[in-house]
TORDOLO-869017 format. One line per 3 residues: number of its first residue (from 1); their letters; for each residue y, x, z of N, C-alpha, C. Coordinates in Angstrom, 2 decimals. Atoms other than C-alpha are relative to their C-alpha. Example, Ala and Ser with C-alpha at 12.3 -4.5 7.8 and 13.67 -1.06 7.14 Angstrom:
BEGIN
1	AS	-1.19:0.89:0.00:-4.50:12.30:7.80:1.20:0.90:0.00 ~ -1.19:-0.82:-0.06:-1.06:13.67:7.14:1.09:-0.77:0.73 $
END
This chain:
BEGIN
1	MVR	-0.55:0.97:0.95:-30.49:7.56:4.10:1.36:0.49:-0.49 ~ -1.25:-0.47:0.58:-27.63:8.51:1.73:1.02:-1.12:0.04 ~ -1.06:1.00:-0.06:-24.39:6.69:2.40:0.72:-0.07:-1.34 $
4	EAD	-0.73:0.18:1.25:-22.33:5.25:-0.45:1.15:0.98:-0.11 ~ -1.14:-0.91:0.03:-19.36:7.46:0.55:-0.42:1.37:-0.49 ~ 0.47:-1.32:0.39:-21.54:10.54:-0.06:-0.27:0.09:-1.49 $
7	VAP	0.34:-0.04:1.42:-22.36:9.55:-3.63:1.12:-0.57:-0.86 ~ -1.13:0.51:0.78:-19.00:8.05:-4.66:0.57:1.13:-0.86 ~ -0.58:-1.04:0.86:-17.41:9.91:-7.59:1.18:0.66:0.69 $
10	PVV	-1.13:-0.67:-0.66:-15.04:12.55:-6.19:1.30:-0.25:-0.75 ~ -1.31:0.18:0.62:-11.33:12.15:-6.82:0.46:1.36:-0.51 ~ -0.40:-1.27:0.63:-10.74:15.04:-9.22:0.79:-0.32:-1.27 $
13	RGT	-0.86:0.16:1.17:-8.46:15.57:-12.18:-0.71:-0.75:-1.12 ~ 0.53:0.76:1.13:-9.05:13.04:-14.95:-0.78:-1.24:0.39 ~ 0.74:1.20:-0.41:-10.97:10.48:-12.89:0.98:-1.14:0.24 $
16	AAW	-0.84:1.19:-0.05:-9.69:6.94:-12.47:0.95:0.00:1.20 ~ -0.88:0.02:-1.17:-8.37:7.21:-8.89:1.07:1.07:-0.10 ~ -0.97:-1.10:0.16:-6.69:10.54:-9.69:1.12:-0.44:-0.94 $
19	RYF	-1.00:0.38:0.99:-4.91:8.98:-12.67:0.88:-1.16:0.46 ~ -0.71:1.26:-0.25:-3.90:5.63:-11.21:0.52:-0.20:1.41 ~ -0.40:0.34:-1.37:-3.61:5.68:-7.42:1.43:0.44:0.30 $
22	GDF	-1.33:-0.50:-0.31:-0.45:7.78:-7.29:1.01:-0.20:-1.10 ~ -0.92:0.26:1.11:1.19:6.46:-10.47:1.35:-0.47:0.56 ~ -1.34:0.33:-0.52:4.96:6.20:-9.93:0.28:-1.50:-0.06 $
25	RDL	-0.24:1.44:0.11:4.83:2.54:-10.99:-0.61:-0.78:1.16 ~ 0.57:0.66:-1.18:2.73:1.73:-7.92:1.07:-0.33:1.03 ~ -1.06:0.21:-0.99:5.92:2.01:-5.86:0.67:-1.36:-0.17 $
28	LLA	-0.61:1.30:0.24:7.14:-1.20:-7.47:-0.71:-1.12:0.74 ~ 0.77:1.02:-0.72:4.45:-3.07:-5.53:0.00:0.22:1.51 ~ -0.02:-0.29:-1.44:5.33:-1.67:-2.09:0.26:-1.26:0.82 $
31	GQV	-0.29:1.22:-0.74:6.86:-4.95:-0.95:-1.13:-1.01:-0.05 ~ 1.12:0.93:0.15:4.00:-7.04:-2.31:-1.14:0.39:0.93 ~ 1.10:-0.46:-0.84:1.45:-4.89:-0.49:0.28:-0.28:1.47 $
34	LVL	-0.36:0.26:-1.40:3.32:-5.19:2.81:-0.17:-1.48:0.34 ~ 0.14:1.44:-0.25:3.45:-8.98:2.50:-1.47:-0.39:0.10 ~ 1.42:0.34:-0.02:-0.25:-9.22:1.69:-0.69:0.53:1.25 $
37	QVA	0.61:-0.54:-1.21:-1.15:-6.98:4.62:0.34:-0.84:1.21 ~ -0.38:0.74:-1.20:0.87:-8.85:7.23:-0.28:-1.49:-0.12 ~ 0.45:1.39:0.11:-0.32:-12.18:5.84:-1.30:-0.20:0.78 $
40	HPV	1.23:0.08:-0.81:-3.59:-11.37:7.65:0.42:-0.17:1.46 ~ -0.49:0.28:-1.36:-3.20:-12.79:11.19:-0.15:1.16:0.98 ~ 0.18:-1.13:-0.91:-4.63:-9.73:12.98:0.99:1.11:-0.31 $
43	VAA	-0.98:-1.02:0.40:-2.49:-7.31:10.98:1.40:-0.44:0.40 ~ -1.32:0.53:-0.36:0.53:-9.56:11.54:0.29:0.21:1.48 ~ -0.18:-0.16:-1.45:0.01:-9.46:15.32:0.21:1.47:0.36 $
46	GVR	-0.13:-1.42:-0.30:-0.45:-5.70:15.36:1.35:0.55:-0.42 ~ -1.31:-0.46:0.47:2.68:-5.08:13.29:1.10:-0.56:0.89 ~ -1.01:0.62:-0.88:4.68:-7.51:15.42:0.12:0.73:1.32 $
49	DHS	0.00:-0.57:-1.34:3.66:-5.81:18.66:0.16:1.52:0.05 ~ 0.07:-1.46:-0.10:3.39:-2.14:17.72:0.75:0.78:-1.06 ~ -0.64:-0.75:1.08:5.21:-1.24:14.50:1.50:0.14:0.23 $
52	DYR	-1.44:-0.22:-0.10:8.71:0.26:14.39:0.68:-0.15:-1.36 ~ -0.55:0.05:1.35:9.26:-0.64:10.74:1.35:-0.70:-0.04 ~ -1.27:0.71:0.03:12.13:-2.99:11.58:1.14:0.91:0.45 $
55	EDP	-1.04:-0.88:-0.51:14.07:-0.36:13.57:0.19:1.22:-0.90 ~ -0.10:-1.23:0.79:13.27:2.58:11.27:-0.91:-0.10:-1.23 ~ 0.90:0.24:1.13:11.77:1.35:7.97:-0.14:1.19:-0.93 $
58	WTR	0.06:-1.11:0.94:12.61:4.47:5.96:-0.98:1.06:0.47 ~ 0.97:-0.97:-0.54:10.69:6.83:8.28:-1.41:-0.55:-0.10 ~ 1.33:0.62:0.10:7.78:4.37:8.37:-0.51:0.06:-1.43 $
61	LMR	0.39:-0.06:1.40:7.76:4.25:4.57:-0.44:1.40:-0.39 ~ 0.35:-1.38:0.33:7.71:8.05:4.30:-1.33:0.40:0.63 ~ 1.26:-0.33:-0.66:4.88:8.35:6.82:-1.18:-0.67:-0.70 $
64	TGA	1.06:0.70:0.71:2.85:5.74:4.99:-0.32:0.70:-1.31 ~ 0.22:-0.71:1.26:3.33:7.53:1.68:-0.71:1.32:0.21 ~ 0.65:-1.28:-0.29:2.33:10.84:3.24:-1.47:-0.21:0.32 $
67	SLS	1.40:0.28:-0.36:-0.84:9.31:4.69:-0.82:-0.35:-1.24 ~ 0.72:0.39:1.21:-1.84:7.71:1.38:-0.27:1.22:-0.88 ~ 0.15:-1.16:0.87:-1.29:10.95:-0.50:-1.10:0.92:0.50 $
70	IYV	1.01:-0.89:-0.57:-3.55:12.87:1.89:-1.40:-0.50:-0.30 ~ 1.39:0.41:0.11:-6.60:10.68:1.75:-0.45:-0.25:-1.42 ~ 0.42:0.07:1.39:-6.55:10.39:-2.02:0.06:1.37:-0.67 $
73	YGG	-0.20:-1.27:0.70:-5.22:13.78:-3.12:-0.16:1.22:0.92 ~ 0.10:-1.12:-0.93:-5.85:15.91:-0.03:-1.37:0.62:0.12 ~ 1.35:-0.54:-0.09:-9.53:16.63:-0.64:-0.77:-0.65:1.14 $
76	TRG	0.86:0.64:-1.01:-12.48:15.59:1.54:0.42:0.36:1.42 ~ -0.38:-0.42:-1.35:-11.41:17.66:4.55:1.33:-0.63:0.41 ~ -1.28:0.61:-0.32:-7.86:16.40:4.36:-0.14:-1.48:0.29 $
79	AQA	0.22:1.43:-0.22:-9.04:12.80:4.08:-0.68:-0.25:1.34 ~ 0.69:0.17:-1.27:-11.38:13.20:7.03:0.93:0.21:1.18 ~ -0.95:-0.27:-1.09:-8.66:14.71:9.21:1.00:-1.14:0.14 $
82	EAE	-0.96:1.11:-0.04:-6.22:11.96:8.26:-0.67:-1.26:0.53 ~ 0.72:1.17:-0.50:-8.87:9.31:8.93:-0.14:0.05:1.51 ~ 0.13:-0.15:-1.45:-9.47:10.68:12.43:1.33:-0.27:0.69 $
85	RLR	-1.33:0.22:-0.58:-5.73:10.69:13.09:0.35:-1.49:0.01 ~ -0.34:1.41:0.10:-5.30:7.11:11.88:-0.79:-0.85:0.99 ~ 0.83:0.80:-0.91:-8.20:5.72:13.88:0.38:0.26:1.45 $
88	KLH	-0.44:-0.30:-1.36:-7.06:7.52:17.03:1.31:-0.71:0.30 ~ -1.28:0.67:-0.18:-3.55:6.13:16.54:-0.18:-1.50:0.20 ~ 0.14:1.45:-0.02:-4.75:2.56:15.96:-0.85:-0.52:1.16 $
91	RAF	0.79:0.46:-1.14:-7.12:2.45:18.94:0.88:-0.61:1.08 ~ -0.90:0.50:-1.05:-4.11:1.83:21.17:0.69:-1.30:-0.39 ~ -0.70:1.19:0.47:-2.87:-1.07:19.05:-0.85:-1.24:0.28 $
94	TGT	0.71:1.21:-0.41:-4.29:-4.04:20.94:1.00:-0.97:0.62 ~ -0.89:0.98:-0.60:-2.83:-7.23:22.31:-0.61:-1.38:-0.05 ~ 0.44:1.39:0.00:-3.03:-11.00:22.39:0.82:-0.78:-1.01 $
97	ADG	-0.67:0.86:0.98:-2.21:-13.44:19.60:-0.67:-1.36:0.02 ~ 0.52:1.37:-0.06:-2.61:-17.21:19.87:-1.10:-0.13:1.05 ~ 0.94:0.09:-1.10:-4.45:-16.73:23.15:-1.28:0.79:-0.17 $
100	RRY	1.22:-0.77:0.26:-7.04:-14.37:21.66:0.35:1.48:-0.08 ~ -0.20:-1.44:0.06:-7.39:-10.62:22.04:-0.20:0.50:-1.43 ~ 0.17:-0.60:1.32:-6.98:-8.52:18.91:0.04:1.52:0.12 $
103	SAL	-0.05:-1.46:0.10:-7.41:-4.89:17.91:0.34:0.37:-1.43 ~ -0.35:-0.46:1.34:-5.88:-3.02:14.98:-1.21:0.52:-0.75 ~ 1.23:-0.48:0.62:-9.39:-1.68:14.35:-1.01:-1.12:-0.20 $
106	DPG	0.86:1.13:0.36:-10.81:-5.17:13.89:-0.57:0.25:-1.39 ~ 0.58:-0.41:1.29:-13.28:-4.51:11.03:0.52:-0.77:-1.20 ~ -0.47:0.79:1.14:-12.16:-7.39:8.83:1.45:0.32:-0.36 $
109	AYA	-1.41:-0.31:0.25:-8.45:-6.62:9.23:0.15:1.41:-0.54 ~ -0.07:-1.40:0.44:-9.00:-2.88:8.80:-0.43:0.11:-1.46 ~ 0.46:0.00:1.40:-10.93:-3.52:5.58:1.03:-0.65:-0.90 $
112	WVH	-0.98:0.69:0.83:-8.24:-5.91:4.33:1.18:0.91:-0.34 ~ -1.10:-0.93:0.28:-5.49:-3.30:4.68:-0.40:0.98:-1.10 ~ 0.47:-0.90:1.05:-7.58:-0.90:2.61:-0.13:-0.74:-1.33 $
115	ATL	0.17:0.79:1.23:-8.32:-3.67:0.10:1.32:-0.17:-0.73 ~ -1.30:0.16:0.67:-4.60:-4.21:-0.56:0.41:1.29:-0.70 ~ -0.33:-1.28:0.62:-4.23:-0.50:-1.31:-0.91:0.27:-1.21 $
118	VMA	0.89:-0.10:1.15:-7.24:-0.65:-3.63:0.56:-0.81:-1.17 ~ -0.45:0.89:1.06:-5.75:-3.55:-5.58:1.35:0.39:-0.59 ~ -1.36:-0.26:0.46:-2.16:-2.28:-5.84:0.07:0.78:-1.31 $
121	PVD	-0.07:-0.71:1.28:-2.74:0.34:-8.59:-0.55:-0.82:-1.17 ~ 0.54:0.87:1.05:-4.81:-2.19:-10.54:1.06:-0.99:-0.45 ~ -1.09:0.92:0.33:-1.98:-4.71:-10.34:1.13:0.73:-0.71 $
124	AQR	-1.10:-0.76:0.61:0.57:-2.02:-11.21:-0.27:0.26:-1.48 ~ 0.34:-0.24:1.41:-1.27:-1.17:-14.41:0.00:-1.31:-0.79 ~ 0.03:1.30:0.67:-1.74:-4.85:-15.24:1.42:-0.48:-0.32 $
127	FFG	-1.37:0.44:0.21:1.98:-5.55:-14.84:0.81:0.98:-0.85 ~ -0.96:-0.98:0.51:3.65:-2.30:-15.85:-0.60:1.08:-0.89 ~ 0.62:-1.03:0.81:1.13:-0.24:-17.80:-1.04:-0.58:-0.94 $
130	RPM	1.13:0.46:0.81:-2.19:-0.61:-19.59:-1.12:-0.38:0.95 ~ 1.06:0.39:-0.93:-4.82:-2.64:-17.73:-1.21:0.92:-0.09 ~ 1.18:-0.88:-0.04:-7.79:-0.53:-16.63:-1.16:-0.66:-0.74 $
133	STS	1.20:0.50:0.67:-10.93:-0.86:-18.71:-1.09:-0.28:1.04 ~ 1.10:0.31:-0.91:-14.18:-2.12:-17.18:-0.60:1.27:0.59 ~ 0.59:-1.25:-0.49:-15.57:1.41:-16.93:0.95:0.70:0.98 $
136	ELD	-0.97:-0.61:-0.91:-12.34:2.67:-15.33:0.01:-0.74:1.34 ~ 0.02:0.78:-1.23:-12.40:-0.17:-12.80:-1.24:0.32:0.84 ~ 1.22:-0.31:-0.74:-16.00:0.60:-11.88:0.11:1.36:0.68 $
139	EYY	-0.16:-1.34:-0.58:-15.24:4.30:-11.35:1.04:-0.01:1.11 ~ -1.09:0.06:-0.98:-11.98:3.61:-9.54:-0.46:-0.69:1.29 ~ 0.42:0.74:-1.19:-13.53:1.06:-7.19:-1.03:0.80:0.80 $
142	AQM	0.99:-0.82:-0.71:-16.46:3.34:-6.36:0.70:1.12:0.77 ~ -0.74:-1.05:-0.67:-14.01:6.12:-5.53:0.76:-0.53:1.22 ~ -0.76:0.55:-1.11:-11.85:3.88:-3.35:-0.90:-0.51:1.12 $
145	CGI	0.97:0.36:-1.05:-14.91:2.56:-1.53:-0.43:1.25:0.77 ~ 0.35:-1.26:-0.66:-15.87:6.17:-0.83:1.09:0.44:0.96 ~ -1.12:-0.33:-0.89:-12.42:6.83:0.61:0.02:-0.95:1.18 $
148	GRI	0.05:0.98:-1.08:-12.73:3.63:2.62:-1.03:0.36:1.05 ~ 1.03:-0.41:-0.98:-15.95:4.89:4.22:0.52:1.15:0.86 ~ -0.56:-1.12:-0.76:-14.19:8.10:5.21:1.00:-0.50:1.04 $
151	LGV	-1.01:0.55:-0.91:-11.41:6.05:6.78:-0.60:-0.88:1.09 ~ 0.65:0.80:-1.03:-13.93:4.05:8.77:-0.23:-1.45:-0.37 ~ 0.30:1.36:0.46:-14.21:0.87:6.69:-1.51:-0.13:-0.14 $
154	RGR	1.45:0.17:0.04:-17.74:-0.41:7.16:-0.46:-0.43:-1.39 ~ 0.54:0.31:1.32:-19.92:-0.69:4.07:-0.10:-1.49:-0.24 ~ 0.20:1.44:0.20:-20.58:-4.38:4.65:1.32:-0.78:-0.05 $
157	DLP	-1.27:0.71:0.00:-16.87:-5.21:4.87:0.73:0.05:-1.34 ~ -0.52:0.02:1.36:-16.12:-4.41:1.22:-1.15:-0.26:-0.96 ~ 1.08:0.31:0.95:-18.18:-5.89:-1.64:-0.42:1.23:-0.79 $
160	PTW	0.50:-1.20:0.68:-20.33:-3.43:-3.60:0.51:0.22:-1.41 ~ -0.44:-0.14:1.40:-18.91:-4.13:-7.09:1.41:-0.56:-0.18 ~ -1.36:0.46:0.26:-15.51:-4.72:-8.61:0.10:-1.52:-0.19 $
163	PEF	-0.09:1.46:0.13:-16.16:-8.34:-9.73:-0.12:-0.72:1.34 ~ 0.14:0.62:-1.31:-17.32:-9.20:-6.21:1.24:0.26:0.86 ~ -1.23:-0.31:-0.73:-14.26:-7.45:-4.77:1.13:-0.93:-0.41 $
166	ERY	-1.04:0.92:0.47:-11.96:-9.55:-6.95:-0.17:-1.39:0.61 ~ 0.25:1.31:-0.59:-13.63:-12.69:-5.68:0.34:0.00:1.50 ~ -0.34:-0.15:-1.42:-13.35:-11.50:-2.04:1.51:0.00:0.20 $
169	YRE	-1.46:-0.12:-0.11:-9.68:-10.69:-2.62:0.66:-1.37:-0.16 ~ -0.57:1.34:0.23:-8.88:-14.15:-4.02:-0.31:-0.94:1.17 ~ 0.41:0.91:-1.07:-10.83:-15.96:-1.31:0.73:0.32:1.30 $
172	TIA	-0.73:-0.36:-1.21:-9.13:-13.98:1.46:1.44:-0.50:-0.07 ~ -1.39:0.43:0.16:-5.65:-14.71:0.11:0.11:-1.53:0.10 ~ -0.03:1.46:-0.05:-6.55:-18.40:-0.17:0.15:-0.52:1.42 $
175	GFG	-0.11:0.43:-1.39:-6.64:-18.53:3.64:1.31:0.38:0.66 ~ -1.26:-0.46:-0.57:-3.16:-17.06:4.13:1.11:-1.03:-0.16 ~ -1.18:0.84:0.08:0.11:-18.83:4.78:1.15:0.66:0.73 $
178	PNE	-1.16:-0.59:-0.68:3.51:-18.30:6.41:-0.34:0.43:1.42 ~ 0.09:-0.39:-1.40:3.75:-16.44:9.70:1.28:0.71:0.41 ~ -1.23:-0.58:-0.54:6.39:-14.92:11.94:0.26:1.41:-0.53 $
181	TIS	-0.18:-1.38:0.44:5.78:-11.35:10.80:0.47:0.07:-1.45 ~ -0.49:0.04:1.38:6.26:-12.21:7.13:1.49:-0.34:-0.01 ~ -1.41:0.37:-0.08:9.57:-13.89:8.01:0.84:1.17:0.46 $
184	TLF	-0.72:-1.17:-0.49:10.63:-10.80:9.95:0.10:1.07:-1.07 ~ -0.02:-0.98:1.09:9.68:-8.60:7.01:1.09:-0.35:-1.00 ~ -1.03:0.42:0.95:11.90:-10.64:4.68:1.39:0.23:0.58 $
187	ETI	-1.29:-0.25:-0.65:14.76:-10.42:7.20:0.34:1.49:-0.01 ~ -0.21:-1.44:-0.01:14.29:-6.65:7.42:0.42:0.50:-1.37 ~ -0.38:-0.38:1.36:14.45:-6.29:3.65:1.45:-0.38:-0.27 $
190	DTV	-1.35:0.51:0.26:17.67:-8.30:3.65:1.06:0.75:0.80 ~ -0.98:-0.62:-0.89:19.31:-6.32:6.48:-0.31:1.46:0.28 ~ 0.43:-1.36:-0.27:17.71:-2.87:6.21:1.19:0.95:0.14 $
193	RKP	-1.07:-0.96:-0.24:19.85:-0.04:7.56:0.01:1.09:-1.06 ~ -0.12:-1.07:1.00:21.08:2.82:5.39:-0.97:1.12:0.32 ~ 1.00:-1.04:-0.21:18.54:5.64:4.89:0.58:1.31:0.51 $
196	FSR	-0.63:-1.26:-0.41:21.03:8.47:5.57:1.26:-0.32:0.80 ~ -1.14:0.28:-0.87:23.54:8.51:8.40:1.33:0.39:-0.63 ~ -1.25:-0.46:0.61:26.09:10.37:6.27:0.50:-0.93:-1.11 $
199	MSD	-0.42:0.95:1.03:26.16:7.58:3.69:1.02:-0.96:0.60 ~ -1.03:0.89:-0.52:29.29:5.50:4.11:-0.52:-1.44:0.06 ~ 0.40:1.40:-0.15:28.86:1.92:5.30:0.39:-0.81:-1.23 $
202	RRW	-0.47:0.74:1.16:30.89:0.69:2.36:-0.92:0.21:-1.19 ~ 0.90:-0.29:1.12:28.66:2.45:-0.16:-1.35:-0.67:0.19 ~ 1.31:0.61:-0.26:25.47:1.26:1.52:0.06:-1.52:-0.11 $
205	SKL	-0.13:1.45:0.09:26.79:-2.30:1.69:-0.22:-0.47:-1.43 ~ 0.19:0.36:1.40:26.90:-2.37:-2.10:-1.43:0.26:-0.45 ~ 1.36:-0.35:0.41:23.57:-0.60:-2.57:-1.03:-0.91:0.66 $
208	QKG	0.98:0.78:-0.75:21.80:-2.63:0.11:-0.21:-1.38:-0.62 ~ 0.12:1.32:0.62:22.55:-5.92:-1.61:-0.89:0.05:-1.24 ~ 0.84:-0.15:1.18:21.02:-4.69:-4.86:-1.43:0.32:0.35 $
211	HSS	1.34:-0.36:-0.45:18.06:-3.15:-3.03:-0.76:-1.23:0.48 ~ 0.64:1.19:-0.53:17.32:-6.38:-1.19:-0.37:-0.97:-1.11 ~ 0.24:0.93:1.10:17.64:-8.49:-4.34:-1.16:0.46:-0.86 $
214	AQM	1.08:-0.53:0.84:15.35:-6.19:-6.34:-1.34:-0.09:0.70 ~ 1.27:0.05:-0.75:12.71:-5.99:-3.60:-0.54:-1.42:0.05 ~ 0.47:1.38:-0.10:12.55:-9.74:-3.13:-0.41:-0.55:-1.36 $
217	FLI	0.40:0.45:1.34:12.44:-10.32:-6.88:-1.39:0.52:-0.34 ~ 1.31:-0.57:0.31:9.47:-7.95:-7.25:-1.09:-0.63:0.87 ~ 0.98:0.67:-0.86:7.72:-9.58:-4.29:-0.33:-1.37:-0.57 $
220	RAT	0.24:1.34:0.56:8.17:-13.04:-5.78:-0.76:0.07:-1.33 ~ 0.61:-0.13:1.32:7.10:-11.79:-9.21:-1.47:0.39:0.08 ~ 1.34:-0.61:0.00:3.92:-9.98:-8.15:-0.97:-0.60:1.01 $
223	LPP	0.93:0.67:-0.90:2.51:-12.06:-5.31:-0.86:-0.99:-0.78 ~ 0.79:1.06:0.63:-0.39:-14.33:-6.29:0.77:-1.32:0.06 ~ -0.83:1.23:0.04:1.29:-17.61:-7.38:-0.27:-0.98:1.12 $
226	ELR	0.29:0.98:-1.04:-0.55:-19.75:-4.85:0.57:0.41:1.35 ~ -0.58:-0.46:-1.26:0.57:-17.57:-1.93:1.52:-0.05:-0.07 ~ -1.44:0.10:0.18:4.10:-17.37:-3.31:0.48:-1.43:0.29 $
229	ERL	-0.39:1.40:-0.22:4.22:-21.16:-3.29:-0.13:-0.38:1.47 ~ 0.19:0.33:-1.41:2.83:-21.43:0.24:1.08:0.62:0.88 ~ -1.05:-0.67:-0.76:5.49:-18.99:1.45:1.38:-0.57:-0.30 $
232	GLQ	-1.26:0.64:0.32:8.19:-21.15:-0.09:0.94:0.86:-0.83 ~ -0.81:-0.87:0.85:9.39:-18.49:-2.53:0.13:-0.64:-1.38 ~ -0.24:0.67:1.28:10.97:-20.01:-5.62:-0.26:0.95:-1.16 $
235	WTE	0.26:-0.77:1.22:9.97:-18.88:-9.10:0.27:-0.91:-1.18 ~ -0.42:0.84:1.10:11.63:-20.25:-12.21:-0.44:0.60:-1.34 ~ 0.32:-0.51:1.34:11.04:-19.93:-15.94:0.92:1.16:-0.38 $
238	EDA	-0.92:-1.10:0.27:14.12:-17.73:-16.16:-0.45:1.26:0.74 ~ 0.55:-1.14:-0.75:12.63:-15.48:-13.42:-1.16:0.61:-0.77 ~ 1.16:-0.48:0.74:9.44:-15.23:-15.47:0.42:0.78:-1.23 $
241	RKF	-0.49:-0.72:1.18:11.36:-14.22:-18.59:0.63:1.34:0.39 ~ -0.63:-1.22:-0.48:13.36:-11.67:-16.63:-1.06:1.04:0.39 ~ 1.07:-0.91:-0.42:10.19:-10.18:-15.14:-0.76:0.53:-1.22 $
244	ARF	0.68:-0.45:1.21:8.54:-10.03:-18.57:0.79:1.11:-0.68 ~ -0.84:-1.05:0.59:11.50:-8.01:-19.87:-0.09:1.28:0.81 ~ 0.11:-1.17:-0.88:11.30:-5.70:-16.87:-1.34:0.71:-0.21 $
247	CRA	1.33:-0.58:0.23:7.56:-5.18:-17.41:-0.04:0.77:-1.31 ~ -0.02:-0.69:1.30:8.11:-4.27:-21.07:0.75:1.32:0.09 ~ -0.79:-1.23:-0.13:10.80:-1.74:-20.18:-0.74:1.05:0.82 $
250	TRM	0.75:-0.93:-0.85:8.67:-0.19:-17.43:-1.21:0.55:-0.73 ~ 1.16:-0.42:0.79:5.66:-0.07:-19.74:0.41:1.07:-1.02 ~ -0.50:-0.97:0.97:7.71:1.76:-22.37:0.33:1.33:0.68 $
253	LGT	-0.30:-1.22:-0.75:8.93:4.24:-19.75:-1.28:0.76:0.32 ~ 1.27:-0.64:-0.33:5.36:4.91:-18.70:-0.63:0.71:-1.17 ~ 0.64:-0.62:1.17:4.29:5.72:-22.25:0.62:1.35:-0.34 $
256	VVP	-0.63:-1.28:0.33:6.79:8.59:-22.53:-0.21:1.04:1.09 ~ 0.30:-0.95:-1.08:5.71:10.18:-19.25:-1.47:0.42:-0.12 ~ 1.40:-0.45:0.12:2.55:12.33:-19.69:-0.81:-0.40:1.24 $
259	PPL	0.80:0.45:-1.14:-0.32:11.07:-17.48:0.02:0.91:1.22 ~ -0.02:-0.83:-1.21:-0.40:14.15:-15.21:1.30:-0.10:0.79 ~ -1.29:0.08:-0.68:3.32:13.72:-14.44:0.20:-1.33:0.72 $
262	RTV	-0.16:1.30:-0.64:2.88:10.09:-13.42:-0.42:0.04:1.47 ~ 0.50:-0.08:-1.38:1.14:11.17:-10.20:0.42:1.29:0.69 ~ -0.27:-1.33:-0.52:2.66:14.61:-9.63:0.65:-0.06:1.38 $
265	HMR	-0.68:0.09:-1.29:4.83:13.45:-6.71:-0.99:-0.24:1.14 ~ 0.97:0.30:-1.05:1.91:12.01:-4.74:-0.97:1.15:0.21 ~ 0.89:-1.14:-0.15:-0.33:14.98:-5.45:0.68:1.14:0.75 $
268	AIG	-0.74:-1.05:-0.69:2.36:17.38:-4.30:0.16:-0.33:1.49 ~ -0.14:0.43:-1.39:2.98:15.35:-1.13:-1.32:0.14:0.74 ~ 1.32:-0.12:-0.62:-0.76:15.26:-0.44:-0.32:1.44:0.38 $
271	KLN	0.29:-1.41:-0.29:-1.15:19.04:-0.69:0.91:0.53:1.11 ~ -0.93:-0.45:-1.02:1.98:19.63:1.39:-0.42:-0.51:1.37 ~ 0.37:0.55:-1.29:0.79:17.32:4.14:-1.30:0.55:0.54 $
274	VWL	1.22:-0.67:-0.46:-2.65:18.87:4.27:0.37:1.34:0.63 ~ -0.42:-1.30:-0.54:-0.96:22.24:4.79:0.74:-0.18:1.33 ~ -0.75:0.23:-1.23:1.41:20.82:7.42:-0.92:-0.36:1.16 $
277	RAH	0.92:0.39:-1.08:-1.43:19.24:9.37:-0.85:1.19:0.46 ~ 0.76:-1.20:-0.37:-3.27:22.58:9.30:0.87:1.02:0.73 ~ -0.93:-0.90:-0.68:-0.16:24.31:10.69:0.90:-0.85:0.90 $
280	PWA	-0.73:0.93:-0.88:0.99:22.19:13.65:1.44:0.40:0.28 ~ -1.37:-0.44:-0.29:4.06:24.33:14.33:0.95:-0.43:-1.12 ~ -0.82:0.39:1.14:5.35:23.61:10.83:0.15:-1.51:-0.05 $
283	YRF	-0.05:1.47:0.01:4.47:19.93:11.09:1.01:-0.49:1.03 ~ -0.96:0.42:-1.04:6.43:19.62:14.36:1.43:0.33:-0.41 ~ -1.35:-0.43:0.40:9.37:21.46:12.80:0.58:-0.92:-1.06 $
286	FVR	-0.50:0.76:1.14:9.61:19.41:9.61:-0.09:-1.51:0.18 ~ 0.24:1.44:-0.14:8.36:16.00:10.75:0.24:-0.41:1.44 ~ -0.25:0.51:-1.34:9.80:14.19:13.72:-1.00:-1.08:0.32 $
289	S	1.00:1.00:-0.37:7.17:12.23:15.56:0.66:-1.21:0.64 $
END
């Protein structure tokens, strides 16, 4: 029997996932994606008990970006190797939440994390670029489902078509609400430490305030309205006008950047990380574990 992952369109130059997954504008949704992921109770428990993002968020962010770049732009072998690494890492992430045992490899939670990464580039184009066409969405979703299979997401845990995926996405979010991990995430954004030790405290104090304000604004702007309301995040008409202006400016910036250059950073990181993983001595030298 042929698996869906084996027949999914490959991620090659010019295809939908190649063009959109690593678009520089996707970075604007980093906070939104984190909130949506930890809104899932199993993911929230795993992050609370096992993640070091609060103590070292910058390193965690870089590792996450490196992982994403590999399984989209690192080729089939690179994606398979990264998938094996991720699953081995997450097997140890178990614990108890609300009196019930959980595992980071819980199929529903594991699929949800992948689902948020599937949706982010679609949202980024909807907000800051040109919304994907129906044919692009179909190709993109088939490609991301194929990557999901490589990563270990079960076929039955993601809907087979894009319209069904959108419905699954909305229905899943409808069950989310406030939790301790989301509150901790907001606190971390507000108090994040400076990324470089040589940066003066005074300089970072000024930059950190702007960074926190911008991150929280983008989170409030891009979260689904119903979840934003349940989390108690305020959104005013002036905020909406401000976000509309920001979207227009970002859209204009995107039009002057040639499509291949919009993803060049992620493609370069993906190739570099595939090489580093194939040369452990270099990986140990350049990347602190």
